[in-house]
C-alpha positions as CSV (number, residue, x, y, z in Angstrom):
1,M,72.8,-33.3,18.7
2,S,71.2,-35.7,21.1
3,Y,67.6,-35.5,22.2
4,S,68.5,-34.9,25.8
5,S,70.8,-31.9,25.1
6,D,68.3,-30.4,22.7
7,L,65.6,-30.8,25.4
8,S,67.8,-29.3,28.0
9,R,68.4,-26.2,25.8
10,Q,64.7,-25.8,25.3
11,L,64.1,-26.0,29.0
12,R,66.8,-23.3,29.6
13,H,65.2,-21.2,26.8
14,K,68.3,-21.3,24.7
15,K,68.2,-21.7,20.9
16,S,69.6,-24.8,19.6
17,V,72.1,-24.9,16.7
18,T,69.5,-26.2,14.3
19,S,67.1,-23.3,15.0
20,F,70.0,-20.9,14.5
21,L,70.9,-22.5,11.1
22,H,67.4,-22.4,9.8
23,R,67.0,-18.6,10.1
24,E,65.7,-17.1,6.9
25,E,68.9,-15.2,6.2
26,L,71.1,-18.3,6.3
27,I,68.9,-21.0,4.7
28,P,65.8,-19.8,2.9
29,Q,62.9,-22.1,3.5
30,E,60.4,-22.8,0.8
31,S,56.8,-23.0,1.9
32,P,55.6,-26.6,1.3
33,T,52.0,-25.7,1.6
34,T,51.8,-23.6,-1.6
35,P,50.2,-25.9,-4.2
36,D,51.2,-25.8,-7.8
37,F,48.2,-27.8,-8.8
38,E,44.4,-27.2,-9.0
39,V,42.4,-27.5,-5.8
40,K,39.2,-29.3,-6.9
41,V,37.6,-30.0,-3.5
42,P,38.0,-27.8,-0.4
43,P,39.3,-29.4,2.8
44,H,36.7,-31.2,4.9
45,P,35.5,-29.0,7.8
46,Q,36.6,-31.7,10.3
47,K,40.1,-32.2,8.8
48,Y,42.8,-32.6,11.5
49,P,45.2,-30.8,11.9
50,N,44.0,-27.6,10.3
51,H,47.1,-26.7,8.4
52,Q,47.4,-23.4,6.5
53,G,47.3,-23.7,2.8
54,H,46.5,-27.0,1.2
55,K,48.7,-29.4,3.1
56,G,47.0,-32.7,3.4
57,S,43.8,-31.4,1.7
58,V,44.6,-32.3,-2.0
59,F,45.0,-35.8,-3.5
60,G,48.5,-36.1,-4.9
61,G,49.6,-33.0,-2.9
62,I,51.7,-32.6,0.2
63,C,51.4,-35.1,3.1
64,N,49.1,-34.1,6.0
65,R,51.7,-35.1,8.7
66,T,53.1,-32.0,10.3
67,A,56.7,-33.2,10.2
68,C,56.5,-34.3,6.5
69,S,56.7,-32.3,3.4
70,R,56.7,-35.1,0.8
71,A,54.4,-34.8,-2.2
72,H,52.3,-37.6,-3.8
73,A,49.9,-38.0,-0.9
74,T,47.7,-40.7,-2.4
75,F,46.5,-42.4,0.9
76,Y,43.4,-41.1,2.6
77,N,43.2,-41.2,6.4
78,R,39.5,-42.0,7.3
79,G,40.0,-40.6,10.8
80,T,41.7,-37.2,10.1
81,Y,40.1,-36.5,6.7
82,G,43.6,-35.9,5.2
83,Y,45.8,-37.2,2.5
84,Y,49.2,-38.8,3.5
85,C,52.3,-40.0,1.6
86,A,52.8,-43.8,1.4
87,E,55.5,-44.0,4.1
88,D,53.5,-42.1,6.7
89,A,50.3,-44.0,5.8
90,I,52.0,-47.4,6.2
91,G,53.3,-46.2,9.6
92,I,49.8,-45.1,10.7
93,N,48.3,-48.4,9.6
94,R,50.9,-50.3,11.5
95,Y,49.2,-49.2,14.8
96,S,45.6,-48.8,13.7
97,G,44.2,-52.1,14.9
98,K,41.8,-54.4,13.1
99,S,41.0,-52.1,10.1
100,A,43.4,-49.8,8.3
101,L,42.9,-46.0,8.9
102,C,44.7,-45.0,5.7
103,I,43.4,-46.4,2.4
104,V,44.6,-45.9,-1.1
105,V,42.5,-43.6,-3.3
106,D,42.8,-42.7,-6.9
107,H,41.1,-39.3,-7.0
108,D,40.2,-36.2,-4.9
109,L,37.3,-37.4,-2.7
110,T,34.2,-35.3,-2.3
111,H,32.9,-34.5,1.2
112,E,30.2,-37.2,0.8
113,E,32.8,-39.8,-0.1
114,M,34.9,-38.8,2.9
115,N,31.9,-39.1,5.2
116,A,31.1,-42.5,3.7
117,H,34.6,-43.7,4.4
118,Y,34.4,-42.5,8.0
119,R,31.1,-44.3,8.5
120,T,32.6,-47.5,7.0
121,M,35.6,-47.2,9.3
122,M,33.3,-46.9,12.4
123,E,31.3,-49.9,11.3
124,E,34.5,-52.0,10.9
125,G,35.6,-50.9,14.4
126,R,32.3,-52.2,15.9
127,R,32.7,-55.7,14.5
């Protein structure tokens, strides 16, 4: 289905074929925000967006991007305080300017480490 026909259905308040097919009775949807791993550090209070569950809040967990449900989020976004999968992090960094927004990390960051990364990003932007 093309973007324009889907947009036109939304404007006319009609359900699209895809929304009809994804009803719970026809295709059961698993919740990608339910972790099957230990949460060591709670999400940062300024994390954006504030997803329910642990999406984007756990190193190695589910990507923070709303439209993504890939696991193995090993990149940390210094601006949103969230963890992203490699594909989305590379896409974000493509348009981030002089310094990369997403950096590779190897463990769950503490809030102090997150704040330090944010300050470093701001200093890099001033140069």
